[in-house]
MARLO-377470 format. One record per residue (C-alpha): residue in one letter; x negated, y negated, z negated. Coordinates in steps of 0.05 Angstrom, whole numbers, plus 5000, padded with zeros to 4 digits. Layout:
% MARLO-377470
<rec><keti>A</keti><xx>X</xx><yy>Y</yy><zz>Z</zz></rec>
...
END
This chain:
% MARLO-377470
<rec><keti>M</keti><xx>4052</xx><yy>2825</yy><zz>5870</zz></rec>
<rec><keti>G</keti><xx>4001</xx><yy>2850</yy><zz>5813</zz></rec>
<rec><keti>Q</keti><xx>4002</xx><yy>2832</yy><zz>5735</zz></rec>
<rec><keti>Y</keti><xx>3999</xx><yy>2754</yy><zz>5753</zz></rec>
<rec><keti>G</keti><xx>4040</xx><yy>2752</yy><zz>5814</zz></rec>
<rec><keti>G</keti><xx>4114</xx><yy>2738</yy><zz>5779</zz></rec>
<rec><keti>K</keti><xx>4074</xx><yy>2687</yy><zz>5732</zz></rec>
<rec><keti>L</keti><xx>4048</xx><yy>2645</yy><zz>5791</zz></rec>
<rec><keti>V</keti><xx>4115</xx><yy>2650</yy><zz>5821</zz></rec>
<rec><keti>A</keti><xx>4151</xx><yy>2618</yy><zz>5765</zz></rec>
<rec><keti>I</keti><xx>4102</xx><yy>2568</yy><zz>5759</zz></rec>
<rec><keti>A</keti><xx>4103</xx><yy>2557</yy><zz>5829</zz></rec>
<rec><keti>L</keti><xx>4182</xx><yy>2545</yy><zz>5825</zz></rec>
<rec><keti>L</keti><xx>4183</xx><yy>2503</yy><zz>5760</zz></rec>
<rec><keti>L</keti><xx>4135</xx><yy>2458</yy><zz>5793</zz></rec>
<rec><keti>F</keti><xx>4171</xx><yy>2453</yy><zz>5857</zz></rec>
<rec><keti>A</keti><xx>4240</xx><yy>2438</yy><zz>5821</zz></rec>
<rec><keti>F</keti><xx>4209</xx><yy>2392</yy><zz>5770</zz></rec>
<rec><keti>S</keti><xx>4186</xx><yy>2353</yy><zz>5827</zz></rec>
<rec><keti>T</keti><xx>4246</xx><yy>2365</yy><zz>5874</zz></rec>
<rec><keti>S</keti><xx>4288</xx><yy>2331</yy><zz>5816</zz></rec>
<rec><keti>I</keti><xx>4239</xx><yy>2270</yy><zz>5808</zz></rec>
<rec><keti>T</keti><xx>4245</xx><yy>2262</yy><zz>5889</zz></rec>
<rec><keti>W</keti><xx>4319</xx><yy>2259</yy><zz>5881</zz></rec>
<rec><keti>C</keti><xx>4320</xx><yy>2219</yy><zz>5821</zz></rec>
<rec><keti>Y</keti><xx>4276</xx><yy>2164</yy><zz>5862</zz></rec>
<rec><keti>Y</keti><xx>4316</xx><yy>2167</yy><zz>5923</zz></rec>
<rec><keti>G</keti><xx>4382</xx><yy>2152</yy><zz>5880</zz></rec>
<rec><keti>D</keti><xx>4345</xx><yy>2104</yy><zz>5838</zz></rec>
<rec><keti>R</keti><xx>4327</xx><yy>2059</yy><zz>5902</zz></rec>
<rec><keti>S</keti><xx>4402</xx><yy>2068</yy><zz>5928</zz></rec>
<rec><keti>T</keti><xx>4425</xx><yy>2041</yy><zz>5870</zz></rec>
<rec><keti>A</keti><xx>4390</xx><yy>1988</yy><zz>5870</zz></rec>
<rec><keti>Y</keti><xx>4406</xx><yy>1969</yy><zz>5941</zz></rec>
<rec><keti>I</keti><xx>4480</xx><yy>1979</yy><zz>5932</zz></rec>
<rec><keti>F</keti><xx>4495</xx><yy>1952</yy><zz>5860</zz></rec>
<rec><keti>G</keti><xx>4426</xx><yy>1916</yy><zz>5847</zz></rec>
<rec><keti>E</keti><xx>4372</xx><yy>1933</yy><zz>5796</zz></rec>
<rec><keti>K</keti><xx>4429</xx><yy>1926</yy><zz>5730</zz></rec>
<rec><keti>G</keti><xx>4460</xx><yy>1986</yy><zz>5768</zz></rec>
<rec><keti>V</keti><xx>4397</xx><yy>2027</yy><zz>5768</zz></rec>
<rec><keti>V</keti><xx>4399</xx><yy>2040</yy><zz>5683</zz></rec>
<rec><keti>W</keti><xx>4470</xx><yy>2064</yy><zz>5697</zz></rec>
<rec><keti>Y</keti><xx>4454</xx><yy>2114</yy><zz>5749</zz></rec>
<rec><keti>R</keti><xx>4393</xx><yy>2131</yy><zz>5713</zz></rec>
<rec><keti>N</keti><xx>4436</xx><yy>2154</yy><zz>5657</zz></rec>
<rec><keti>F</keti><xx>4480</xx><yy>2182</yy><zz>5694</zz></rec>
<rec><keti>Y</keti><xx>4420</xx><yy>2226</yy><zz>5724</zz></rec>
<rec><keti>V</keti><xx>4395</xx><yy>2252</yy><zz>5658</zz></rec>
<rec><keti>L</keti><xx>4466</xx><yy>2272</yy><zz>5639</zz></rec>
<rec><keti>C</keti><xx>4474</xx><yy>2309</yy><zz>5695</zz></rec>
<rec><keti>F</keti><xx>4414</xx><yy>2355</yy><zz>5677</zz></rec>
<rec><keti>V</keti><xx>4440</xx><yy>2353</yy><zz>5606</zz></rec>
<rec><keti>L</keti><xx>4508</xx><yy>2378</yy><zz>5624</zz></rec>
<rec><keti>A</keti><xx>4484</xx><yy>2430</yy><zz>5679</zz></rec>
<rec><keti>A</keti><xx>4440</xx><yy>2464</yy><zz>5625</zz></rec>
<rec><keti>V</keti><xx>4500</xx><yy>2476</yy><zz>5584</zz></rec>
<rec><keti>I</keti><xx>4550</xx><yy>2499</yy><zz>5637</zz></rec>
<rec><keti>D</keti><xx>4557</xx><yy>2554</yy><zz>5672</zz></rec>
<rec><keti>T</keti><xx>4522</xx><yy>2562</yy><zz>5737</zz></rec>
<rec><keti>T</keti><xx>4582</xx><yy>2580</yy><zz>5787</zz></rec>
<rec><keti>V</keti><xx>4618</xx><yy>2511</yy><zz>5760</zz></rec>
<rec><keti>V</keti><xx>4551</xx><yy>2470</yy><zz>5765</zz></rec>
<rec><keti>W</keti><xx>4542</xx><yy>2496</yy><zz>5844</zz></rec>
<rec><keti>N</keti><xx>4616</xx><yy>2491</yy><zz>5858</zz></rec>
<rec><keti>I</keti><xx>4610</xx><yy>2408</yy><zz>5834</zz></rec>
<rec><keti>A</keti><xx>4547</xx><yy>2402</yy><zz>5869</zz></rec>
<rec><keti>Y</keti><xx>4582</xx><yy>2424</yy><zz>5935</zz></rec>
<rec><keti>V</keti><xx>4633</xx><yy>2376</yy><zz>5928</zz></rec>
<rec><keti>V</keti><xx>4587</xx><yy>2320</yy><zz>5918</zz></rec>
<rec><keti>V</keti><xx>4550</xx><yy>2344</yy><zz>5979</zz></rec>
<rec><keti>A</keti><xx>4613</xx><yy>2340</yy><zz>6021</zz></rec>
<rec><keti>L</keti><xx>4642</xx><yy>2270</yy><zz>5985</zz></rec>
<rec><keti>V</keti><xx>4571</xx><yy>2236</yy><zz>6005</zz></rec>
<rec><keti>S</keti><xx>4577</xx><yy>2263</yy><zz>6077</zz></rec>
<rec><keti>I</keti><xx>4640</xx><yy>2228</yy><zz>6091</zz></rec>
<rec><keti>P</keti><xx>4607</xx><yy>2159</yy><zz>6088</zz></rec>
<rec><keti>N</keti><xx>4559</xx><yy>2184</yy><zz>6130</zz></rec>
<rec><keti>L</keti><xx>4606</xx><yy>2208</yy><zz>6183</zz></rec>
<rec><keti>I</keti><xx>4644</xx><yy>2147</yy><zz>6186</zz></rec>
<rec><keti>A</keti><xx>4579</xx><yy>2111</yy><zz>6195</zz></rec>
<rec><keti>M</keti><xx>4557</xx><yy>2164</yy><zz>6247</zz></rec>
<rec><keti>F</keti><xx>4618</xx><yy>2152</yy><zz>6285</zz></rec>
<rec><keti>V</keti><xx>4626</xx><yy>2076</yy><zz>6277</zz></rec>
<rec><keti>L</keti><xx>4546</xx><yy>2069</yy><zz>6306</zz></rec>
<rec><keti>R</keti><xx>4550</xx><yy>2120</yy><zz>6360</zz></rec>
<rec><keti>K</keti><xx>4541</xx><yy>2063</yy><zz>6406</zz></rec>
<rec><keti>E</keti><xx>4479</xx><yy>2034</yy><zz>6384</zz></rec>
<rec><keti>M</keti><xx>4456</xx><yy>2102</yy><zz>6369</zz></rec>
<rec><keti>K</keti><xx>4461</xx><yy>2127</yy><zz>6434</zz></rec>
<rec><keti>S</keti><xx>4435</xx><yy>2055</yy><zz>6458</zz></rec>
<rec><keti>L</keti><xx>4368</xx><yy>2068</yy><zz>6409</zz></rec>
<rec><keti>S</keti><xx>4365</xx><yy>2138</yy><zz>6426</zz></rec>
<rec><keti>D</keti><xx>4363</xx><yy>2117</yy><zz>6503</zz></rec>
<rec><keti>N</keti><xx>4308</xx><yy>2062</yy><zz>6495</zz></rec>
<rec><keti>F</keti><xx>4267</xx><yy>2106</yy><zz>6455</zz></rec>
<rec><keti>E</keti><xx>4267</xx><yy>2163</yy><zz>6517</zz></rec>
<rec><keti>I</keti><xx>4245</xx><yy>2111</yy><zz>6566</zz></rec>
<rec><keti>K</keti><xx>4188</xx><yy>2083</yy><zz>6527</zz></rec>
END
């Protein structure tokens, strides 16, 4: 990678991680506003920042295990919604294929 390759990769990784965290913060911000209203956004932002602080001081294995559990918990309502709305999704899919 040469003399500057490692530094270039480190900078690219830093920018990717930073932009990803900003994007997910925005997604969560808008979802919280939709579900709980604008008053809930302040609580969400504080919780989001607290998670970053905790992730900086907790062992990475614990952080990844928490992330796995959270992803599983978030998936459950999505799976239920997909099951409940399966007929509507099929209808929309069929109509899209016709057009």
